[in-house]
N, C-alpha and C positions, 0 to 999 in steps of 0.2 A: 676489470672488476667483475666478479661473478655475482649474478643475481639469483637469489634464492626465493622461490615461490612456495608458500605453504598452502596446501589444499585444505579446504574447509570440510570438516566431518559433520555428519548429521547430528551427532551427539553433542556437538559444540553450539548448535543453534536451537533456540526455542522460538516457536512461532507465537507471537503475542496477539496479533489481530490480523484478520484477512478482510480486505476490501475488494472492490471491483477491479481496480488496476494496481493497487498498492498492497503491500503486506508489511506489517511491523514485526521486526525480528529482534532477538537478543542474542548477541554473539559472546559467549562466555569467555573466550580467550583474549578478546580485545578489552583491555582494562581502561583505555583512554576514551574510546568512543564505541561502547558496546551495543548501542541501539541503532538499528538500521531500518530505514523505510525503503523497501525494495520495490522497484517498478517491474512488473511482469515476472514475479517470482514463480519458479517452477518447482512444485513440491516433490516431484519425482527425482530431479537431479540436484535440488537445492542450489540452483543458480538463478540469477536475475539479470535483467538488461542494464539497469542503472540503480545505484543506491545512494541514499543520503544518510550520513552518519552523524550521530548525536551523542553527547556526553550524558544526558539525563533523559529519563522516561517522559517527563512532562513536555519537553521540547519535541521529542519524537512523536508523541501522541498528537500534539497540536499540529505539527506539520502533516502527519498522516490524515487528520480530519480535514485540514484545508485542501490538501491535494484530492481527496476523495470528492469533496464538494465541487472544486473547480473543474475536475476532469470527469464530471458526470457524463457517462457515455453508455448508451444502451448496448453497444456491442460487447461490453464486459459483463452485462447483467445476465444472470441465469434464468430470469423469469421471462420466457419467450412469449407467454400469453398475457403479459401485462397490458392493461388498457392504456397506460401512459407511455408506452414504448415509442421512442422517436418523436415525441410531442414536446412542444414548448412548455406545456403545463407541468412536465416532470421536473424542470429546472428549479433550483432554489430561488426564492424571492429576490435575493440580492443580484441574481443574474437575469431578472425579468420574467421568471416563470411563476407558477403558482405553488411550487413546492409539494406536489402531490406524490412524488416518488417516495416509496418507503425507505429507500437507501439513504435518504437525507435526514432521517429521524434520529 
C-alpha cells in the first residue's frame, strides 16, 4: 500500500489566535476537523510539535483557553521585565496563585 502525504501550504491555514505555548489555527482544506490548537507553532515553517483537532470553533477556543491557563509558563512569555516572572502570584487563582499575570485576563 502506498502512503500519500499532502503538505500544508501557508495559504490553506489561517492563524486565529496566538498564545504563549499554543496557537489556534483554521485549516481550510480539512472539512471534518478544520480547527487546530497547535503546540509550539512555528510561523516561519508553518509546522508544530503537537496538534489537537476540532470540528467547531467553540470547542477549539475552549481547549485553547484551558491549555493556556494550565500551561502558564514564564519561559514562553515575551515580557522579560515582568515583575511577576517566575513567581507563584502570577498563577491563576484556581492553581493557588493570585492571578496577577496579564496573560490570564
